[in-house]
PyMOL Python script that loads the backbone (N, CA, C, O; Angstrom):
from pymol import cmd

cmd.read_pdbstr("""\
ATOM      1  N   MET A   1       1.048  14.855   7.181  1.00  0.00           N
ATOM      2  CA  MET A   1      -0.377  14.631   7.227  1.00  0.00           C
ATOM      3  C   MET A   1      -0.702  13.369   6.435  1.00  0.00           C
ATOM      4  O   MET A   1      -0.311  13.251   5.274  1.00  0.00           O
ATOM      5  N   ALA A   2      -1.400  12.441   7.040  1.00  0.00           N
ATOM      6  CA  ALA A   2      -1.757  11.176   6.400  1.00  0.00           C
ATOM      7  C   ALA A   2      -3.019  11.344   5.555  1.00  0.00           C
ATOM      8  O   ALA A   2      -3.898  12.147   5.867  1.00  0.00           O
ATOM      9  N   GLU A   3      -3.080  10.569   4.486  1.00  0.00           N
ATOM     10  CA  GLU A   3      -4.272  10.514   3.647  1.00  0.00           C
ATOM     11  C   GLU A   3      -5.046   9.244   4.005  1.00  0.00           C
ATOM     12  O   GLU A   3      -4.480   8.311   4.576  1.00  0.00           O
ATOM     13  N   THR A   4      -6.317   9.208   3.674  1.00  0.00           N
ATOM     14  CA  THR A   4      -7.154   8.045   3.959  1.00  0.00           C
ATOM     15  C   THR A   4      -7.627   7.422   2.654  1.00  0.00           C
ATOM     16  O   THR A   4      -8.015   8.126   1.722  1.00  0.00           O
ATOM     17  N   LEU A   5      -7.591   6.096   2.595  1.00  0.00           N
ATOM     18  CA  LEU A   5      -8.101   5.361   1.439  1.00  0.00           C
ATOM     19  C   LEU A   5      -9.197   4.433   1.927  1.00  0.00           C
ATOM     20  O   LEU A   5      -8.943   3.531   2.726  1.00  0.00           O
ATOM     21  N   ASN A   6     -10.408   4.649   1.452  1.00  0.00           N
ATOM     22  CA  ASN A   6     -11.538   3.833   1.869  1.00  0.00           C
ATOM     23  C   ASN A   6     -11.554   2.542   1.069  1.00  0.00           C
ATOM     24  O   ASN A   6     -11.743   2.564  -0.148  1.00  0.00           O
ATOM     25  N   VAL A   7     -11.355   1.409   1.751  1.00  0.00           N
ATOM     26  CA  VAL A   7     -11.358   0.109   1.084  1.00  0.00           C
ATOM     27  C   VAL A   7     -12.598  -0.705   1.439  1.00  0.00           C
ATOM     28  O   VAL A   7     -12.765  -1.824   0.954  1.00  0.00           O
ATOM     29  N   GLY A   8     -13.466  -0.151   2.279  1.00  0.00           N
ATOM     30  CA  GLY A   8     -14.693  -0.838   2.661  1.00  0.00           C
ATOM     31  C   GLY A   8     -14.398  -2.133   3.389  1.00  0.00           C
ATOM     32  O   GLY A   8     -13.398  -2.243   4.099  1.00  0.00           O
ATOM     33  N   ASP A   9     -15.276  -3.120   3.211  1.00  0.00           N
ATOM     34  CA  ASP A   9     -15.091  -4.390   3.911  1.00  0.00           C
ATOM     35  C   ASP A   9     -14.569  -5.487   2.983  1.00  0.00           C
ATOM     36  O   ASP A   9     -14.558  -6.663   3.345  1.00  0.00           O
ATOM     37  N   GLN A  10     -14.142  -5.093   1.795  1.00  0.00           N
ATOM     38  CA  GLN A  10     -13.622  -6.078   0.844  1.00  0.00           C
ATOM     39  C   GLN A  10     -12.193  -6.478   1.210  1.00  0.00           C
ATOM     40  O   GLN A  10     -11.453  -5.694   1.805  1.00  0.00           O
ATOM     41  N   GLU A  11     -11.816  -7.701   0.851  1.00  0.00           N
ATOM     42  CA  GLU A  11     -10.441  -8.140   1.057  1.00  0.00           C
ATOM     43  C   GLU A  11      -9.593  -7.524  -0.052  1.00  0.00           C
ATOM     44  O   GLU A  11      -9.982  -7.536  -1.220  1.00  0.00           O
ATOM     45  N   ILE A  12      -8.445  -6.992   0.318  1.00  0.00           N
ATOM     46  CA  ILE A  12      -7.601  -6.289  -0.649  1.00  0.00           C
ATOM     47  C   ILE A  12      -6.141  -6.586  -0.332  1.00  0.00           C
ATOM     48  O   ILE A  12      -5.770  -6.745   0.831  1.00  0.00           O
ATOM     49  N   ASN A  13      -5.315  -6.660  -1.373  1.00  0.00           N
ATOM     50  CA  ASN A  13      -3.900  -6.902  -1.113  1.00  0.00           C
ATOM     51  C   ASN A  13      -3.086  -5.629  -1.383  1.00  0.00           C
ATOM     52  O   ASN A  13      -3.605  -4.647  -1.913  1.00  0.00           O
ATOM     53  N   LEU A  14      -1.833  -5.669  -1.016  1.00  0.00           N
ATOM     54  CA  LEU A  14      -0.973  -4.484  -1.072  1.00  0.00           C
ATOM     55  C   LEU A  14      -0.845  -3.912  -2.479  1.00  0.00           C
ATOM     56  O   LEU A  14      -0.877  -2.693  -2.644  1.00  0.00           O
ATOM     57  N   THR A  15      -0.700  -4.755  -3.493  1.00  0.00           N
ATOM     58  CA  THR A  15      -0.577  -4.218  -4.854  1.00  0.00           C
ATOM     59  C   THR A  15      -1.839  -3.458  -5.251  1.00  0.00           C
ATOM     60  O   THR A  15      -1.756  -2.425  -5.915  1.00  0.00           O
ATOM     61  N   GLN A  16      -3.012  -3.963  -4.849  1.00  0.00           N
ATOM     62  CA  GLN A  16      -4.272  -3.286  -5.158  1.00  0.00           C
ATOM     63  C   GLN A  16      -4.362  -1.937  -4.444  1.00  0.00           C
ATOM     64  O   GLN A  16      -4.858  -0.963  -5.010  1.00  0.00           O
ATOM     65  N   VAL A  17      -3.881  -1.885  -3.202  1.00  0.00           N
ATOM     66  CA  VAL A  17      -3.884  -0.623  -2.454  1.00  0.00           C
ATOM     67  C   VAL A  17      -3.048   0.423  -3.186  1.00  0.00           C
ATOM     68  O   VAL A  17      -3.477   1.567  -3.334  1.00  0.00           O
ATOM     69  N   LEU A  18      -1.862   0.039  -3.643  1.00  0.00           N
ATOM     70  CA  LEU A  18      -0.984   0.988  -4.327  1.00  0.00           C
ATOM     71  C   LEU A  18      -1.626   1.502  -5.618  1.00  0.00           C
ATOM     72  O   LEU A  18      -1.480   2.675  -5.960  1.00  0.00           O
ATOM     73  N   LYS A  19      -2.330   0.631  -6.330  1.00  0.00           N
ATOM     74  CA  LYS A  19      -3.020   1.057  -7.556  1.00  0.00           C
ATOM     75  C   LYS A  19      -4.203   1.972  -7.240  1.00  0.00           C
ATOM     76  O   LYS A  19      -4.370   3.007  -7.884  1.00  0.00           O
ATOM     77  N   LEU A  20      -5.023   1.601  -6.257  1.00  0.00           N
ATOM     78  CA  LEU A  20      -6.179   2.427  -5.889  1.00  0.00           C
ATOM     79  C   LEU A  20      -5.762   3.810  -5.395  1.00  0.00           C
ATOM     80  O   LEU A  20      -6.452   4.798  -5.644  1.00  0.00           O
ATOM     81  N   ALA A  21      -4.638   3.875  -4.699  1.00  0.00           N
ATOM     82  CA  ALA A  21      -4.150   5.150  -4.170  1.00  0.00           C
ATOM     83  C   ALA A  21      -3.563   6.034  -5.272  1.00  0.00           C
ATOM     84  O   ALA A  21      -3.345   7.228  -5.064  1.00  0.00           O
ATOM     85  N   GLY A  22      -3.307   5.444  -6.446  1.00  0.00           N
ATOM     86  CA  GLY A  22      -2.718   6.201  -7.536  1.00  0.00           C
ATOM     87  C   GLY A  22      -1.211   6.342  -7.422  1.00  0.00           C
ATOM     88  O   GLY A  22      -0.608   7.171  -8.103  1.00  0.00           O
ATOM     89  N   TRP A  23      -0.601   5.537  -6.566  1.00  0.00           N
ATOM     90  CA  TRP A  23       0.845   5.599  -6.388  1.00  0.00           C
ATOM     91  C   TRP A  23       1.580   4.913  -7.531  1.00  0.00           C
ATOM     92  O   TRP A  23       2.737   5.229  -7.808  1.00  0.00           O
ATOM     93  N   VAL A  24       0.905   3.967  -8.202  1.00  0.00           N
ATOM     94  CA  VAL A  24       1.477   3.259  -9.342  1.00  0.00           C
ATOM     95  C   VAL A  24       0.419   3.169 -10.433  1.00  0.00           C
ATOM     96  O   VAL A  24      -0.772   3.331 -10.168  1.00  0.00           O
ATOM     97  N   LEU A  25       0.853   2.913 -11.646  1.00  0.00           N
ATOM     98  CA  LEU A  25      -0.071   2.793 -12.770  1.00  0.00           C
ATOM     99  C   LEU A  25      -0.432   1.346 -13.079  1.00  0.00           C
ATOM    100  O   LEU A  25      -1.457   1.078 -13.707  1.00  0.00           O
ATOM    101  N   SER A  26       0.415   0.405 -12.633  1.00  0.00           N
ATOM    102  CA  SER A  26       0.174  -0.995 -12.968  1.00  0.00           C
ATOM    103  C   SER A  26       0.572  -1.910 -11.815  1.00  0.00           C
ATOM    104  O   SER A  26       1.305  -1.521 -10.906  1.00  0.00           O
ATOM    105  N   GLY A  27       0.067  -3.132 -11.883  1.00  0.00           N
ATOM    106  CA  GLY A  27       0.435  -4.129 -10.892  1.00  0.00           C
ATOM    107  C   GLY A  27       1.916  -4.459 -10.961  1.00  0.00           C
ATOM    108  O   GLY A  27       2.547  -4.716  -9.936  1.00  0.00           O
ATOM    109  N   GLY A  28       2.475  -4.453 -12.166  1.00  0.00           N
ATOM    110  CA  GLY A  28       3.906  -4.731 -12.329  1.00  0.00           C
ATOM    111  C   GLY A  28       4.765  -3.693 -11.632  1.00  0.00           C
ATOM    112  O   GLY A  28       5.765  -4.028 -10.996  1.00  0.00           O
ATOM    113  N   GLU A  29       4.375  -2.434 -11.754  1.00  0.00           N
ATOM    114  CA  GLU A  29       5.107  -1.355 -11.086  1.00  0.00           C
ATOM    115  C   GLU A  29       4.999  -1.513  -9.570  1.00  0.00           C
ATOM    116  O   GLU A  29       5.981  -1.317  -8.855  1.00  0.00           O
ATOM    117  N   ALA A  30       3.815  -1.866  -9.079  1.00  0.00           N
ATOM    118  CA  ALA A  30       3.618  -2.072  -7.643  1.00  0.00           C
ATOM    119  C   ALA A  30       4.501  -3.216  -7.142  1.00  0.00           C
ATOM    120  O   ALA A  30       5.157  -3.095  -6.107  1.00  0.00           O
ATOM    121  N   LYS A  31       4.512  -4.312  -7.873  1.00  0.00           N
ATOM    122  CA  LYS A  31       5.320  -5.472  -7.474  1.00  0.00           C
ATOM    123  C   LYS A  31       6.800  -5.134  -7.427  1.00  0.00           C
ATOM    124  O   LYS A  31       7.515  -5.599  -6.539  1.00  0.00           O
ATOM    125  N   MET A  32       7.269  -4.323  -8.379  1.00  0.00           N
ATOM    126  CA  MET A  32       8.676  -3.926  -8.397  1.00  0.00           C
ATOM    127  C   MET A  32       9.028  -3.095  -7.159  1.00  0.00           C
ATOM    128  O   MET A  32      10.042  -3.345  -6.507  1.00  0.00           O
ATOM    129  N   LEU A  33       8.179  -2.100  -6.834  1.00  0.00           N
ATOM    130  CA  LEU A  33       8.444  -1.260  -5.665  1.00  0.00           C
ATOM    131  C   LEU A  33       8.451  -2.080  -4.384  1.00  0.00           C
ATOM    132  O   LEU A  33       9.282  -1.862  -3.503  1.00  0.00           O
ATOM    133  N   ILE A  34       7.517  -3.029  -4.286  1.00  0.00           N
ATOM    134  CA  ILE A  34       7.447  -3.881  -3.097  1.00  0.00           C
ATOM    135  C   ILE A  34       8.697  -4.755  -3.014  1.00  0.00           C
ATOM    136  O   ILE A  34       9.321  -4.837  -1.957  1.00  0.00           O
ATOM    137  N   ALA A  35       9.069  -5.409  -4.116  1.00  0.00           N
ATOM    138  CA  ALA A  35      10.218  -6.310  -4.134  1.00  0.00           C
ATOM    139  C   ALA A  35      11.519  -5.594  -3.794  1.00  0.00           C
ATOM    140  O   ALA A  35      12.418  -6.183  -3.195  1.00  0.00           O
ATOM    141  N   GLU A  36      11.619  -4.322  -4.176  1.00  0.00           N
ATOM    142  CA  GLU A  36      12.847  -3.565  -3.928  1.00  0.00           C
ATOM    143  C   GLU A  36      12.860  -2.899  -2.555  1.00  0.00           C
ATOM    144  O   GLU A  36      13.809  -2.190  -2.219  1.00  0.00           O
ATOM    145  N   GLY A  37      11.815  -3.122  -1.760  1.00  0.00           N
ATOM    146  CA  GLY A  37      11.811  -2.633  -0.382  1.00  0.00           C
ATOM    147  C   GLY A  37      11.429  -1.175  -0.200  1.00  0.00           C
ATOM    148  O   GLY A  37      11.769  -0.571   0.818  1.00  0.00           O
ATOM    149  N   PHE A  38      10.729  -0.598  -1.168  1.00  0.00           N
ATOM    150  CA  PHE A  38      10.350   0.815  -1.079  1.00  0.00           C
ATOM    151  C   PHE A  38       9.044   1.053  -0.322  1.00  0.00           C
ATOM    152  O   PHE A  38       8.698   2.197  -0.025  1.00  0.00           O
ATOM    153  N   ILE A  39       8.317  -0.027  -0.006  1.00  0.00           N
ATOM    154  CA  ILE A  39       7.008   0.109   0.637  1.00  0.00           C
ATOM    155  C   ILE A  39       7.081  -0.388   2.081  1.00  0.00           C
ATOM    156  O   ILE A  39       7.620  -1.458   2.363  1.00  0.00           O
ATOM    157  N   ARG A  40       6.525   0.418   2.984  1.00  0.00           N
ATOM    158  CA  ARG A  40       6.452   0.042   4.393  1.00  0.00           C
ATOM    159  C   ARG A  40       4.980  -0.077   4.782  1.00  0.00           C
ATOM    160  O   ARG A  40       4.151   0.744   4.388  1.00  0.00           O
ATOM    161  N   VAL A  41       4.672  -1.112   5.560  1.00  0.00           N
ATOM    162  CA  VAL A  41       3.326  -1.302   6.089  1.00  0.00           C
ATOM    163  C   VAL A  41       3.440  -1.348   7.607  1.00  0.00           C
ATOM    164  O   VAL A  41       4.170  -2.169   8.162  1.00  0.00           O
ATOM    165  N   ASN A  42       2.718  -0.467   8.262  1.00  0.00           N
ATOM    166  CA  ASN A  42       2.738  -0.377   9.719  1.00  0.00           C
ATOM    167  C   ASN A  42       4.169  -0.233  10.259  1.00  0.00           C
ATOM    168  O   ASN A  42       4.528  -0.818  11.281  1.00  0.00           O
ATOM    169  N   GLY A  43       4.967   0.558   9.547  1.00  0.00           N
ATOM    170  CA  GLY A  43       6.318   0.886  10.001  1.00  0.00           C
ATOM    171  C   GLY A  43       7.408  -0.089   9.618  1.00  0.00           C
ATOM    172  O   GLY A  43       8.573   0.154   9.932  1.00  0.00           O
ATOM    173  N   GLU A  44       7.077  -1.187   8.950  1.00  0.00           N
ATOM    174  CA  GLU A  44       8.085  -2.185   8.578  1.00  0.00           C
ATOM    175  C   GLU A  44       8.086  -2.410   7.068  1.00  0.00           C
ATOM    176  O   GLU A  44       7.039  -2.385   6.422  1.00  0.00           O
ATOM    177  N   VAL A  45       9.290  -2.632   6.512  1.00  0.00           N
ATOM    178  CA  VAL A  45       9.400  -2.913   5.078  1.00  0.00           C
ATOM    179  C   VAL A  45       8.596  -4.172   4.783  1.00  0.00           C
ATOM    180  O   VAL A  45       8.731  -5.185   5.470  1.00  0.00           O
ATOM    181  N   GLU A  46       7.770  -4.097   3.768  1.00  0.00           N
ATOM    182  CA  GLU A  46       6.928  -5.232   3.388  1.00  0.00           C
ATOM    183  C   GLU A  46       7.299  -5.687   1.988  1.00  0.00           C
ATOM    184  O   GLU A  46       7.284  -4.887   1.052  1.00  0.00           O
ATOM    185  N   GLN A  47       7.633  -6.971   1.833  1.00  0.00           N
ATOM    186  CA  GLN A  47       8.010  -7.480   0.528  1.00  0.00           C
ATOM    187  C   GLN A  47       7.063  -8.564   0.023  1.00  0.00           C
ATOM    188  O   GLN A  47       7.352  -9.229  -0.972  1.00  0.00           O
ATOM    189  N   ARG A  48       5.937  -8.742   0.703  1.00  0.00           N
ATOM    190  CA  ARG A  48       4.919  -9.696   0.233  1.00  0.00           C
ATOM    191  C   ARG A  48       3.928  -8.936  -0.650  1.00  0.00           C
ATOM    192  O   ARG A  48       3.193  -8.072  -0.173  1.00  0.00           O
ATOM    193  N   LYS A  49       3.919  -9.261  -1.916  1.00  0.00           N
ATOM    194  CA  LYS A  49       3.055  -8.566  -2.873  1.00  0.00           C
ATOM    195  C   LYS A  49       1.575  -8.820  -2.588  1.00  0.00           C
ATOM    196  O   LYS A  49       0.742  -7.938  -2.798  1.00  0.00           O
ATOM    197  N   ARG A  50       1.256  -9.990  -2.123  1.00  0.00           N
ATOM    198  CA  ARG A  50      -0.138 -10.381  -1.875  1.00  0.00           C
ATOM    199  C   ARG A  50      -0.530 -10.208  -0.409  1.00  0.00           C
ATOM    200  O   ARG A  50      -1.508 -10.806   0.040  1.00  0.00           O
ATOM    201  N   ARG A  51       0.211  -9.407   0.336  1.00  0.00           N
ATOM    202  CA  ARG A  51      -0.105  -9.198   1.744  1.00  0.00           C
ATOM    203  C   ARG A  51      -1.536  -8.704   1.871  1.00  0.00           C
ATOM    204  O   ARG A  51      -1.923  -7.728   1.228  1.00  0.00           O
ATOM    205  N   LYS A  52      -2.315  -9.374   2.696  1.00  0.00           N
ATOM    206  CA  LYS A  52      -3.699  -8.966   2.922  1.00  0.00           C
ATOM    207  C   LYS A  52      -3.705  -7.732   3.814  1.00  0.00           C
ATOM    208  O   LYS A  52      -3.062  -7.705   4.863  1.00  0.00           O
ATOM    209  N   MET A  53      -4.429  -6.727   3.388  1.00  0.00           N
ATOM    210  CA  MET A  53      -4.480  -5.466   4.109  1.00  0.00           C
ATOM    211  C   MET A  53      -5.780  -5.390   4.900  1.00  0.00           C
ATOM    212  O   MET A  53      -6.774  -6.026   4.552  1.00  0.00           O
ATOM    213  N   ALA A  54      -5.754  -4.595   5.977  1.00  0.00           N
ATOM    214  CA  ALA A  54      -6.929  -4.443   6.830  1.00  0.00           C
ATOM    215  C   ALA A  54      -7.153  -2.966   7.133  1.00  0.00           C
ATOM    216  O   ALA A  54      -6.235  -2.150   7.041  1.00  0.00           O
ATOM    217  N   VAL A  55      -8.380  -2.642   7.491  1.00  0.00           N
ATOM    218  CA  VAL A  55      -8.703  -1.277   7.906  1.00  0.00           C
ATOM    219  C   VAL A  55      -7.781  -0.899   9.059  1.00  0.00           C
ATOM    220  O   VAL A  55      -7.600  -1.672  10.000  1.00  0.00           O
ATOM    221  N   GLY A  56      -7.202   0.294   8.977  1.00  0.00           N
ATOM    222  CA  GLY A  56      -6.284   0.776  10.012  1.00  0.00           C
ATOM    223  C   GLY A  56      -4.822   0.599   9.656  1.00  0.00           C
ATOM    224  O   GLY A  56      -3.960   1.205  10.292  1.00  0.00           O
ATOM    225  N   ASP A  57      -4.516  -0.228   8.641  1.00  0.00           N
ATOM    226  CA  ASP A  57      -3.124  -0.393   8.218  1.00  0.00           C
ATOM    227  C   ASP A  57      -2.601   0.922   7.652  1.00  0.00           C
ATOM    228  O   ASP A  57      -3.342   1.687   7.036  1.00  0.00           O
ATOM    229  N   LYS A  58      -1.322   1.169   7.870  1.00  0.00           N
ATOM    230  CA  LYS A  58      -0.663   2.386   7.396  1.00  0.00           C
ATOM    231  C   LYS A  58       0.383   1.995   6.350  1.00  0.00           C
ATOM    232  O   LYS A  58       1.259   1.173   6.617  1.00  0.00           O
ATOM    233  N   VAL A  59       0.285   2.586   5.169  1.00  0.00           N
ATOM    234  CA  VAL A  59       1.202   2.295   4.070  1.00  0.00           C
ATOM    235  C   VAL A  59       2.036   3.540   3.811  1.00  0.00           C
ATOM    236  O   VAL A  59       1.510   4.652   3.757  1.00  0.00           O
ATOM    237  N   GLU A  60       3.348   3.346   3.650  1.00  0.00           N
ATOM    238  CA  GLU A  60       4.247   4.477   3.428  1.00  0.00           C
ATOM    239  C   GLU A  60       5.197   4.197   2.270  1.00  0.00           C
ATOM    240  O   GLU A  60       5.611   3.061   2.036  1.00  0.00           O
ATOM    241  N   MET A  61       5.527   5.271   1.553  1.00  0.00           N
ATOM    242  CA  MET A  61       6.533   5.228   0.506  1.00  0.00           C
ATOM    243  C   MET A  61       7.209   6.589   0.502  1.00  0.00           C
ATOM    244  O   MET A  61       6.537   7.616   0.596  1.00  0.00           O
ATOM    245  N   GLU A  62       8.523   6.604   0.395  1.00  0.00           N
ATOM    246  CA  GLU A  62       9.260   7.867   0.412  1.00  0.00           C
ATOM    247  C   GLU A  62       8.717   8.815  -0.650  1.00  0.00           C
ATOM    248  O   GLU A  62       8.468   8.414  -1.787  1.00  0.00           O
ATOM    249  N   GLY A  63       8.538  10.069  -0.269  1.00  0.00           N
ATOM    250  CA  GLY A  63       8.059  11.082  -1.191  1.00  0.00           C
ATOM    251  C   GLY A  63       6.541  11.189  -1.250  1.00  0.00           C
ATOM    252  O   GLY A  63       6.006  12.021  -1.983  1.00  0.00           O
ATOM    253  N   ARG A  64       5.840  10.353  -0.484  1.00  0.00           N
ATOM    254  CA  ARG A  64       4.376  10.368  -0.461  1.00  0.00           C
ATOM    255  C   ARG A  64       3.902  10.516   0.984  1.00  0.00           C
ATOM    256  O   ARG A  64       4.568  10.042   1.905  1.00  0.00           O
ATOM    257  N   PRO A  65       2.763  11.166   1.189  1.00  0.00           N
ATOM    258  CA  PRO A  65       2.210  11.198   2.556  1.00  0.00           C
ATOM    259  C   PRO A  65       1.741   9.805   2.936  1.00  0.00           C
ATOM    260  O   PRO A  65       1.300   9.054   2.065  1.00  0.00           O
ATOM    261  N   PRO A  66       1.823   9.436   4.206  1.00  0.00           N
ATOM    262  CA  PRO A  66       1.345   8.120   4.638  1.00  0.00           C
ATOM    263  C   PRO A  66      -0.119   7.922   4.261  1.00  0.00           C
ATOM    264  O   PRO A  66      -0.881   8.883   4.153  1.00  0.00           O
ATOM    265  N   LEU A  67      -0.495   6.681   4.065  1.00  0.00           N
ATOM    266  CA  LEU A  67      -1.839   6.323   3.660  1.00  0.00           C
ATOM    267  C   LEU A  67      -2.435   5.404   4.716  1.00  0.00           C
ATOM    268  O   LEU A  67      -1.851   4.369   5.036  1.00  0.00           O
ATOM    269  N   ILE A  68      -3.582   5.770   5.255  1.00  0.00           N
ATOM    270  CA  ILE A  68      -4.271   4.964   6.251  1.00  0.00           C
ATOM    271  C   ILE A  68      -5.498   4.342   5.606  1.00  0.00           C
ATOM    272  O   ILE A  68      -6.308   5.049   5.006  1.00  0.00           O
ATOM    273  N   LEU A  69      -5.645   3.024   5.724  1.00  0.00           N
ATOM    274  CA  LEU A  69      -6.802   2.353   5.143  1.00  0.00           C
ATOM    275  C   LEU A  69      -8.015   2.499   6.049  1.00  0.00           C
ATOM    276  O   LEU A  69      -7.929   2.304   7.261  1.00  0.00           O
ATOM    277  N   ALA A  70      -9.130   2.840   5.454  1.00  0.00           N
ATOM    278  CA  ALA A  70     -10.374   3.017   6.212  1.00  0.00           C
ATOM    279  C   ALA A  70     -11.489   2.193   5.615  1.00  0.00           C
ATOM    280  O   ALA A  70     -12.611   2.215   6.119  1.00  0.00           O
TER     281      ALA A  70
END
""", "prot")
cmd.dss("prot")
cmd.show_as("cartoon", "prot")
cmd.util.cbc("prot")
cmd.orient("prot")
């Protein structure tokens, strides 16, 4: 079952999404997970820390339910 994260119409990057979702406590932790290939966006491993996210994007990390941006 996927969870939804409301990001409104603001521009947001992947590290911010991980922090808002509560998956990480800091930007440094988010950057480490991204760099090590633990984060998938729309089904593909994403290693760009500043990747711009959009409504409808799906973020996944092992051990967590998928997250859909709304």
